[in-house]
N, CA, C, O and the ligand as a Tripos MOL2 file, in Angstrom:
@<TRIPOS>MOLECULE
protein
  233   231    59     0     0
PROTEIN
NO_CHARGES

@<TRIPOS>ATOM
      1 N         105.2250   71.0420   37.3850 N.3       1 MET1
      2 CA        104.2660   70.9010   36.2970 C.3       1 MET1
      3 C         104.0240   69.4290   36.0030 C.2       1 MET1
      4 O         104.5410   68.8890   35.0260 O.2       1 MET1
      5 N         103.2510   68.7990   36.8360 N.am      2 ALA2
      6 CA        103.0050   67.3770   36.6100 C.3       2 ALA2
      7 C         101.5330   67.0710   36.4120 C.2       2 ALA2
      8 O         101.1610   65.9670   36.0150 O.2       2 ALA2
      9 N         100.7120   68.0490   36.6900 N.am      3 GLU3
     10 CA         99.2940   67.7810   36.4840 C.3       3 GLU3
     11 C          98.6040   68.8830   35.6960 C.2       3 GLU3
     12 O          99.0880   70.0110   35.6040 O.2       3 GLU3
     13 N          97.4620   68.5220   35.1310 N.am      4 CYS4
     14 CA         96.6890   69.4440   34.3060 C.3       4 CYS4
     15 C          96.1860   70.6170   35.1460 C.2       4 CYS4
     16 O          95.6410   70.4190   36.2310 O.2       4 CYS4
     17 N          96.3680   71.8280   34.6460 N.am      5 THR5
     18 CA         95.9200   73.0140   35.3680 C.3       5 THR5
     19 C          94.4040   73.0060   35.5510 C.2       5 THR5
     20 O          93.8850   73.5440   36.5290 O.2       5 THR5
     21 N          93.7150   72.4040   34.6200 N.am      6 TYR6
     22 CA         92.2580   72.4160   34.6870 C.3       6 TYR6
     23 C          91.6880   71.2320   35.4680 C.2       6 TYR6
     24 O          90.9550   71.4270   36.4380 O.2       6 TYR6
     25 N          92.0140   70.0210   35.0590 N.am      7 CYS7
     26 CA         91.3540   68.8550   35.6750 C.3       7 CYS7
     27 C          92.2490   68.1240   36.6690 C.2       7 CYS7
     28 O          91.8110   67.1780   37.3230 O.2       7 CYS7
     29 N          93.5150   68.5630   36.7860 N.am      8 GLU8
     30 CA         94.4530   68.0100   37.7640 C.3       8 GLU8
     31 C          94.8090   66.5470   37.5510 C.2       8 GLU8
     32 O          95.2570   65.8710   38.4770 O.2       8 GLU8
     33 N          94.6120   66.0660   36.3480 N.am      9 GLN9
     34 CA         95.0650   64.7170   36.0500 C.3       9 GLN9
     35 C          96.5630   64.7180   35.7980 C.2       9 GLN9
     36 O          97.1460   65.7230   35.3920 O.2       9 GLN9
     37 N          97.1630   63.5760   36.0460 N.am     10 ASP10
     38 CA         98.5950   63.4280   35.8030 C.3      10 ASP10
     39 C          98.8790   63.5580   34.3050 C.2      10 ASP10
     40 O          98.2950   62.8440   33.4890 O.2      10 ASP10
     41 N          99.7760   64.4690   33.9560 N.am     11 LEU11
     42 CA        100.0500   64.7330   32.5390 C.3      11 LEU11
     43 C         100.9400   63.7000   31.8820 C.2      11 LEU11
     44 O         101.0760   63.7020   30.6590 O.2      11 LEU11
     45 N         101.5450   62.8250   32.6500 N.am     12 GLU12
     46 CA        102.4940   61.8770   32.0680 C.3      12 GLU12
     47 C         101.8700   61.0360   30.9730 C.2      12 GLU12
     48 O         102.5360   60.6850   29.9980 O.2      12 GLU12
     49 N         100.6060   60.7120   31.1260 N.am     13 GLN13
     50 CA         99.9600   59.8400   30.1560 C.3      13 GLN13
     51 C          99.4100   60.6070   28.9570 C.2      13 GLN13
     52 O          98.8450   60.0010   28.0460 O.2      13 GLN13
     53 N          99.5660   61.9240   28.9450 N.am     14 TYR14
     54 CA         99.0390   62.7250   27.8500 C.3      14 TYR14
     55 C         100.1670   63.4220   27.1020 C.2      14 TYR14
     56 O         101.2810   63.5710   27.6060 O.2      14 TYR14
     57 N          99.8470   63.8400   25.8950 N.am     15 ASP15
     58 CA        100.7510   64.6980   25.1480 C.3      15 ASP15
     59 C         100.3360   66.1210   25.5160 C.2      15 ASP15
     60 O          99.4840   66.7210   24.8600 O.2      15 ASP15
     61 N         100.9410   66.6460   26.5620 N.am     16 ALA16
     62 CA        100.4450   67.8680   27.1940 C.3      16 ALA16
     63 C         100.5140   69.0940   26.2910 C.2      16 ALA16
     64 O         101.4070   69.2350   25.4550 O.2      16 ALA16
     65 N          99.5450   69.9670   26.4920 N.am     17 VAL17
     66 CA         99.5180   71.2610   25.8200 C.3      17 VAL17
     67 C          99.9760   72.3000   26.8330 C.2      17 VAL17
     68 O          99.3520   72.4700   27.8810 O.2      17 VAL17
     69 N         101.0740   73.0000   26.5200 N.am     18 LEU18
     70 CA        101.6170   73.9720   27.4680 C.3      18 LEU18
     71 C         101.3180   75.3870   27.0030 C.2      18 LEU18
     72 O         101.3890   75.6990   25.8150 O.2      18 LEU18
     73 N         100.9850   76.2320   27.9620 N.am     19 VAL19
     74 CA        100.7230   77.6350   27.6570 C.3      19 VAL19
     75 C         101.6880   78.4790   28.4680 C.2      19 VAL19
     76 O         101.7490   78.3560   29.6910 O.2      19 VAL19
     77 N         102.4350   79.3240   27.8010 N.am     20 ASP20
     78 CA        103.2350   80.2700   28.5670 C.3      20 ASP20
     79 C         103.1120   81.6590   27.9720 C.2      20 ASP20
     80 O         102.6080   81.8320   26.8620 O.2      20 ASP20
     81 N         103.5730   82.6360   28.7140 N.am     21 ARG21
     82 CA        103.3230   84.0180   28.3570 C.3      21 ARG21
     83 C         104.5880   84.8350   28.5070 C.2      21 ARG21
     84 O         105.3720   84.6350   29.4340 O.2      21 ARG21
     85 N         104.7680   85.7420   27.5950 N.am     22 GLU22
     86 CA        105.9230   86.6300   27.6320 C.3      22 GLU22
     87 C         105.6680   87.7120   28.6880 C.2      22 GLU22
     88 O         104.6400   88.3890   28.6590 O.2      22 GLU22
     89 N         106.6040   87.8650   29.6090 N.am     23 THR23
     90 CA        106.4630   88.9180   30.6200 C.3      23 THR23
     91 C         107.7400   89.7410   30.6480 C.2      23 THR23
     92 O         108.6700   89.4670   29.8890 O.2      23 THR23
     93 N         107.7950   90.7200   31.4890 N.am     24 ASP24
     94 CA        108.9880   91.5530   31.6110 C.3      24 ASP24
     95 C         110.2120   90.7440   32.0260 C.2      24 ASP24
     96 O         111.3410   91.0860   31.6750 O.2      24 ASP24
     97 N         109.9800   89.6710   32.7750 N.am     25 ASP25
     98 CA        111.0880   88.8420   33.2600 C.3      25 ASP25
     99 C         111.4200   87.6710   32.3520 C.2      25 ASP25
    100 O         112.2410   86.8240   32.7050 O.2      25 ASP25
    101 N         110.7950   87.6150   31.1990 N.am     26 GLY26
    102 CA        111.0200   86.4550   30.3480 C.3      26 GLY26
    103 C         109.7070   85.7460   30.1220 C.2      26 GLY26
    104 O         108.6680   86.3770   29.9260 O.2      26 GLY26
    105 N         109.7650   84.4340   30.1500 N.am     27 ARG27
    106 CA        108.5370   83.7010   29.8940 C.3      27 ARG27
    107 C         108.0280   83.0550   31.1760 C.2      27 ARG27
    108 O         108.8040   82.5060   31.9590 O.2      27 ARG27
    109 N         106.7270   83.1280   31.3790 N.am     28 THR28
    110 CA        106.0990   82.5540   32.5550 C.3      28 THR28
    111 C         105.1240   81.4790   32.1320 C.2      28 THR28
    112 O         104.3330   81.6700   31.2090 O.2      28 THR28
    113 N         105.1840   80.3660   32.7990 N.am     29 GLN29
    114 CA        104.2340   79.3260   32.4540 C.3      29 GLN29
    115 C         102.8600   79.6310   33.0460 C.2      29 GLN29
    116 O         102.7150   79.8570   34.2470 O.2      29 GLN29
    117 N         101.8730   79.6300   32.1830 N.am     30 GLU30
    118 CA        100.5080   79.9290   32.5960 C.3      30 GLU30
    119 C          99.7650   78.6660   32.9870 C.2      30 GLU30
    120 O          98.9680   78.6620   33.9260 O.2      30 GLU30
    121 N         100.0330   77.6010   32.2620 N.am     31 GLY31
    122 CA         99.3060   76.3760   32.5560 C.3      31 GLY31
    123 C          99.7780   75.2310   31.6960 C.2      31 GLY31
    124 O         100.5000   75.4210   30.7170 O.2      31 GLY31
    125 N          99.3590   74.0340   32.0760 N.am     32 ALA32
    126 CA         99.6560   72.8370   31.3130 C.3      32 ALA32
    127 C          98.3860   71.9980   31.3000 C.2      32 ALA32
    128 O          97.7320   71.8390   32.3310 O.2      32 ALA32
    129 N          98.0430   71.4710   30.1580 N.am     33 PHE33
    130 CA         96.7520   70.8100   30.0020 C.3      33 PHE33
    131 C          96.9080   69.4740   29.3060 C.2      33 PHE33
    132 O          97.7940   69.3070   28.4670 O.2      33 PHE33
    133 N          96.0480   68.5160   29.6510 N.am     34 CYS34
    134 CA         96.1970   67.1970   29.0260 C.3      34 CYS34
    135 C          95.7680   67.2070   27.5690 C.2      34 CYS34
    136 O          96.2120   66.3570   26.7970 O.2      34 CYS34
    137 N          94.9280   68.1310   27.1770 N.am     35 ASN35
    138 CA         94.5380   68.2380   25.7780 C.3      35 ASN35
    139 C          93.8920   69.6100   25.5440 C.2      35 ASN35
    140 O          93.7210   70.4010   26.4710 O.2      35 ASN35
    141 N          93.5430   69.8640   24.2910 N.am     36 TYR36
    142 CA         92.9530   71.1620   23.9740 C.3      36 TYR36
    143 C          91.5670   71.3350   24.5880 C.2      36 TYR36
    144 O          91.1200   72.4630   24.7950 O.2      36 TYR36
    145 N          90.8890   70.2390   24.8770 N.am     37 GLY37
    146 CA         89.5910   70.3230   25.5420 C.3      37 GLY37
    147 C          89.7310   70.9640   26.9080 C.2      37 GLY37
    148 O          88.9470   71.8410   27.2710 O.2      37 GLY37
    149 N          90.7260   70.5300   27.6670 N.am     38 CYS38
    150 CA         90.9620   71.1060   28.9910 C.3      38 CYS38
    151 C          91.4020   72.5560   28.8670 C.2      38 CYS38
    152 O          90.9880   73.4020   29.6590 O.2      38 CYS38
    153 N          92.2290   72.8430   27.8880 N.am     39 LEU39
    154 CA         92.6690   74.2220   27.6740 C.3      39 LEU39
    155 C          91.4700   75.1140   27.3790 C.2      39 LEU39
    156 O          91.3370   76.1970   27.9470 O.2      39 LEU39
    157 N          90.6090   74.6570   26.4970 N.am     40 SER40
    158 CA         89.4320   75.4260   26.1120 C.3      40 SER40
    159 C          88.4940   75.6500   27.2920 C.2      40 SER40
    160 O          87.9880   76.7550   27.4880 O.2      40 SER40
    161 N          88.2640   74.6070   28.0700 N.am     41 ALA41
    162 CA         87.3890   74.7160   29.2360 C.3      41 ALA41
    163 C          87.9830   75.6730   30.2610 C.2      41 ALA41
    164 O          87.2720   76.4550   30.8920 O.2      41 ALA41
    165 N          89.3030   75.5940   30.4110 N.am     42 TRP42
    166 CA         89.9860   76.4810   31.3580 C.3      42 TRP42
    167 C          89.8590   77.9390   30.9210 C.2      42 TRP42
    168 O          89.6320   78.8300   31.7400 O.2      42 TRP42
    169 N          90.0110   78.1680   29.6060 N.am     43 LEU43
    170 CA         89.8650   79.5290   29.0900 C.3      43 LEU43
    171 C          88.4640   80.0620   29.3750 C.2      43 LEU43
    172 O          88.2990   81.2110   29.7840 O.2      43 LEU43
    173 N          87.4630   79.2210   29.1570 N.am     44 ASP44
    174 CA         86.0850   79.6360   29.4090 C.3      44 ASP44
    175 C          85.8800   80.0020   30.8800 C.2      44 ASP44
    176 O          85.2320   80.9990   31.1970 O.2      44 ASP44
    177 N          86.4350   79.1930   31.7590 N.am     45 GLU45
    178 CA         86.1910   79.3960   33.1870 C.3      45 GLU45
    179 C          86.9750   80.5480   33.7800 C.2      45 GLU45
    180 O          86.5210   81.1910   34.7270 O.2      45 GLU45
    181 N          88.1520   80.8130   33.2280 N.am     46 THR46
    182 CA         88.9960   81.8360   33.8450 C.3      46 THR46
    183 C          88.9190   83.1810   33.1290 C.2      46 THR46
    184 O          89.4650   84.1730   33.6110 O.2      46 THR46
    185 N          88.2430   83.2180   31.9830 N.am     47 ASP47
    186 CA         88.2180   84.4410   31.1800 C.3      47 ASP47
    187 C          89.6110   84.8710   30.7550 C.2      47 ASP47
    188 O          89.8500   86.0480   30.4830 O.2      47 ASP47
    189 N          90.5360   83.9090   30.6990 N.am     48 ALA48
    190 CA         91.9130   84.2350   30.3240 C.3      48 ALA48
    191 C          91.9910   84.7900   28.9060 C.2      48 ALA48
    192 O          92.9180   85.5320   28.5790 O.2      48 ALA48
    193 N          91.0260   84.4370   28.0670 N.am     49 ALA49
    194 CA         91.0630   84.8980   26.6880 C.3      49 ALA49
    195 C          90.3330   86.2210   26.5070 C.2      49 ALA49
    196 O          90.3980   86.8280   25.4380 O.2      49 ALA49
    197 N          89.6420   86.6690   27.5440 N.am     50 THR50
    198 CA         88.9100   87.9370   27.4420 C.3      50 THR50
    199 C          89.8910   89.0970   27.3600 C.2      50 THR50
    200 O          90.7950   89.2250   28.1850 O.2      50 THR50
    201 N          89.7020   89.9220   26.3720 N.am     51 GLY51
    202 CA         90.5610   91.0740   26.2270 C.3      51 GLY51
    203 C          91.8660   90.7560   25.5170 C.2      51 GLY51
    204 O          92.7380   91.6170   25.4010 O.2      51 GLY51
    205 N          92.0040   89.5320   25.0440 N.am     52 ALA52
    206 CA         93.2000   89.1870   24.2750 C.3      52 ALA52
    207 C          93.2530   90.0550   23.0270 C.2      52 ALA52
    208 O          92.2190   90.4200   22.4670 O.2      52 ALA52
    209 N          94.4700   90.3840   22.5950 N.am     53 CYS53
    210 CA         94.5940   91.4170   21.5790 C.3      53 CYS53
    211 C          94.2480   90.9440   20.1740 C.2      53 CYS53
    212 O          93.8780   91.7560   19.3260 O.2      53 CYS53
    213 N          94.3600   89.6400   19.9110 N.am     54 CYS54
    214 CA         93.9970   89.1660   18.5950 C.3      54 CYS54
    215 C          92.4920   88.9860   18.5290 C.2      54 CYS54
    216 O          91.9330   88.1380   19.2250 O.2      54 CYS54
    217 N          91.8710   89.7390   17.7400 N.am     55 ARG55
    218 CA         90.4300   89.7560   17.7060 C.3      55 ARG55
    219 C          89.8920   88.8160   16.6510 C.2      55 ARG55
    220 O          90.3770   88.7770   15.5200 O.2      55 ARG55
    221 N          88.8970   88.0730   17.0340 N.am     56 ILE56
    222 CA         88.2530   87.1890   16.0540 C.3      56 ILE56
    223 C          86.8530   87.7180   15.7920 C.2      56 ILE56
    224 O          86.0080   87.7540   16.6870 O.2      56 ILE56
    225 N          86.6270   88.1180   14.5780 N.am     57 ASP57
    226 CA         85.2840   88.5950   14.2400 C.3      57 ASP57
    227 C          84.4150   87.4410   13.8270 C.2      57 ASP57
    228 O          84.7920   86.6280   12.9840 O.2      57 ASP57
    229 N          83.2630   87.3770   14.4180 N.am     58 VAL58
    230 CA         82.3720   86.2520   14.0920 C.3      58 VAL58
    231 C          81.1970   86.6900   13.2520 C.2      58 VAL58
    232 O          80.3550   85.8670   12.8920 O.2      58 VAL58
    233 ZN         93.0240   68.0000   31.8940 Zn       59 ZN59
@<TRIPOS>BOND
     1     1     2 1
     2     2     3 1
     3     3     4 2
     4     3     5 am
     5     5     6 1
     6     6     7 1
     7     7     8 2
     8     7     9 am
     9     9    10 1
    10    10    11 1
    11    11    12 2
    12    11    13 am
    13    13    14 1
    14    14    15 1
    15    15    16 2
    16    15    17 am
    17    17    18 1
    18    18    19 1
    19    19    20 2
    20    19    21 am
    21    21    22 1
    22    22    23 1
    23    23    24 2
    24    23    25 am
    25    25    26 1
    26    26    27 1
    27    27    28 2
    28    27    29 am
    29    29    30 1
    30    30    31 1
    31    31    32 2
    32    31    33 am
    33    33    34 1
    34    34    35 1
    35    35    36 2
    36    35    37 am
    37    37    38 1
    38    38    39 1
    39    39    40 2
    40    39    41 am
    41    41    42 1
    42    42    43 1
    43    43    44 2
    44    43    45 am
    45    45    46 1
    46    46    47 1
    47    47    48 2
    48    47    49 am
    49    49    50 1
    50    50    51 1
    51    51    52 2
    52    51    53 am
    53    53    54 1
    54    54    55 1
    55    55    56 2
    56    55    57 am
    57    57    58 1
    58    58    59 1
    59    59    60 2
    60    59    61 am
    61    61    62 1
    62    62    63 1
    63    63    64 2
    64    63    65 am
    65    65    66 1
    66    66    67 1
    67    67    68 2
    68    67    69 am
    69    69    70 1
    70    70    71 1
    71    71    72 2
    72    71    73 am
    73    73    74 1
    74    74    75 1
    75    75    76 2
    76    75    77 am
    77    77    78 1
    78    78    79 1
    79    79    80 2
    80    79    81 am
    81    81    82 1
    82    82    83 1
    83    83    84 2
    84    83    85 am
    85    85    86 1
    86    86    87 1
    87    87    88 2
    88    87    89 am
    89    89    90 1
    90    90    91 1
    91    91    92 2
    92    91    93 am
    93    93    94 1
    94    94    95 1
    95    95    96 2
    96    95    97 am
    97    97    98 1
    98    98    99 1
    99    99   100 2
   100    99   101 am
   101   101   102 1
   102   102   103 1
   103   103   104 2
   104   103   105 am
   105   105   106 1
   106   106   107 1
   107   107   108 2
   108   107   109 am
   109   109   110 1
   110   110   111 1
   111   111   112 2
   112   111   113 am
   113   113   114 1
   114   114   115 1
   115   115   116 2
   116   115   117 am
   117   117   118 1
   118   118   119 1
   119   119   120 2
   120   119   121 am
   121   121   122 1
   122   122   123 1
   123   123   124 2
   124   123   125 am
   125   125   126 1
   126   126   127 1
   127   127   128 2
   128   127   129 am
   129   129   130 1
   130   130   131 1
   131   131   132 2
   132   131   133 am
   133   133   134 1
   134   134   135 1
   135   135   136 2
   136   135   137 am
   137   137   138 1
   138   138   139 1
   139   139   140 2
   140   139   141 am
   141   141   142 1
   142   142   143 1
   143   143   144 2
   144   143   145 am
   145   145   146 1
   146   146   147 1
   147   147   148 2
   148   147   149 am
   149   149   150 1
   150   150   151 1
   151   151   152 2
   152   151   153 am
   153   153   154 1
   154   154   155 1
   155   155   156 2
   156   155   157 am
   157   157   158 1
   158   158   159 1
   159   159   160 2
   160   159   161 am
   161   161   162 1
   162   162   163 1
   163   163   164 2
   164   163   165 am
   165   165   166 1
   166   166   167 1
   167   167   168 2
   168   167   169 am
   169   169   170 1
   170   170   171 1
   171   171   172 2
   172   171   173 am
   173   173   174 1
   174   174   175 1
   175   175   176 2
   176   175   177 am
   177   177   178 1
   178   178   179 1
   179   179   180 2
   180   179   181 am
   181   181   182 1
   182   182   183 1
   183   183   184 2
   184   183   185 am
   185   185   186 1
   186   186   187 1
   187   187   188 2
   188   187   189 am
   189   189   190 1
   190   190   191 1
   191   191   192 2
   192   191   193 am
   193   193   194 1
   194   194   195 1
   195   195   196 2
   196   195   197 am
   197   197   198 1
   198   198   199 1
   199   199   200 2
   200   199   201 am
   201   201   202 1
   202   202   203 1
   203   203   204 2
   204   203   205 am
   205   205   206 1
   206   206   207 1
   207   207   208 2
   208   207   209 am
   209   209   210 1
   210   210   211 1
   211   211   212 2
   212   211   213 am
   213   213   214 1
   214   214   215 1
   215   215   216 2
   216   215   217 am
   217   217   218 1
   218   218   219 1
   219   219   220 2
   220   219   221 am
   221   221   222 1
   222   222   223 1
   223   223   224 2
   224   223   225 am
   225   225   226 1
   226   226   227 1
   227   227   228 2
   228   227   229 am
   229   229   230 1
   230   230   231 1
   231   231   232 2
@<TRIPOS>SUBSTRUCTURE
     1 MET1         2 RESIDUE 1 A MET
     2 ALA2         6 RESIDUE 1 A ALA
     3 GLU3        10 RESIDUE 1 A GLU
     4 CYS4        14 RESIDUE 1 A CYS
     5 THR5        18 RESIDUE 1 A THR
     6 TYR6        22 RESIDUE 1 A TYR
     7 CYS7        26 RESIDUE 1 A CYS
     8 GLU8        30 RESIDUE 1 A GLU
     9 GLN9        34 RESIDUE 1 A GLN
    10 ASP10       38 RESIDUE 1 A ASP
    11 LEU11       42 RESIDUE 1 A LEU
    12 GLU12       46 RESIDUE 1 A GLU
    13 GLN13       50 RESIDUE 1 A GLN
    14 TYR14       54 RESIDUE 1 A TYR
    15 ASP15       58 RESIDUE 1 A ASP
    16 ALA16       62 RESIDUE 1 A ALA
    17 VAL17       66 RESIDUE 1 A VAL
    18 LEU18       70 RESIDUE 1 A LEU
    19 VAL19       74 RESIDUE 1 A VAL
    20 ASP20       78 RESIDUE 1 A ASP
    21 ARG21       82 RESIDUE 1 A ARG
    22 GLU22       86 RESIDUE 1 A GLU
    23 THR23       90 RESIDUE 1 A THR
    24 ASP24       94 RESIDUE 1 A ASP
    25 ASP25       98 RESIDUE 1 A ASP
    26 GLY26      102 RESIDUE 1 A GLY
    27 ARG27      106 RESIDUE 1 A ARG
    28 THR28      110 RESIDUE 1 A THR
    29 GLN29      114 RESIDUE 1 A GLN
    30 GLU30      118 RESIDUE 1 A GLU
    31 GLY31      122 RESIDUE 1 A GLY
    32 ALA32      126 RESIDUE 1 A ALA
    33 PHE33      130 RESIDUE 1 A PHE
    34 CYS34      134 RESIDUE 1 A CYS
    35 ASN35      138 RESIDUE 1 A ASN
    36 TYR36      142 RESIDUE 1 A TYR
    37 GLY37      146 RESIDUE 1 A GLY
    38 CYS38      150 RESIDUE 1 A CYS
    39 LEU39      154 RESIDUE 1 A LEU
    40 SER40      158 RESIDUE 1 A SER
    41 ALA41      162 RESIDUE 1 A ALA
    42 TRP42      166 RESIDUE 1 A TRP
    43 LEU43      170 RESIDUE 1 A LEU
    44 ASP44      174 RESIDUE 1 A ASP
    45 GLU45      178 RESIDUE 1 A GLU
    46 THR46      182 RESIDUE 1 A THR
    47 ASP47      186 RESIDUE 1 A ASP
    48 ALA48      190 RESIDUE 1 A ALA
    49 ALA49      194 RESIDUE 1 A ALA
    50 THR50      198 RESIDUE 1 A THR
    51 GLY51      202 RESIDUE 1 A GLY
    52 ALA52      206 RESIDUE 1 A ALA
    53 CYS53      210 RESIDUE 1 A CYS
    54 CYS54      214 RESIDUE 1 A CYS
    55 ARG55      218 RESIDUE 1 A ARG
    56 ILE56      222 RESIDUE 1 A ILE
    57 ASP57      226 RESIDUE 1 A ASP
    58 VAL58      230 RESIDUE 1 A VAL
    59 ZN59       233 GROUP 0 **** ****
C-alpha cells in the first residue's frame, strides 16, 4: 500500500485516506487514497457506493 488506488501517486507525501471493509475473514483493505477527492472519484468510477446499505435521501 504505497500508492493511491485511484491516481497511483505515492502516498508518502499525503495524509492518506484508507478504506477497508469487514469480511468473513476479518478486515480487507479496499483502497488507499491521497485525499477525499481521489476517494470520491474512485467511488464514482467503480460504482463501489452503489447499493450501499446506508441510504441518503436527496
Ligand atoms: Zn490520488
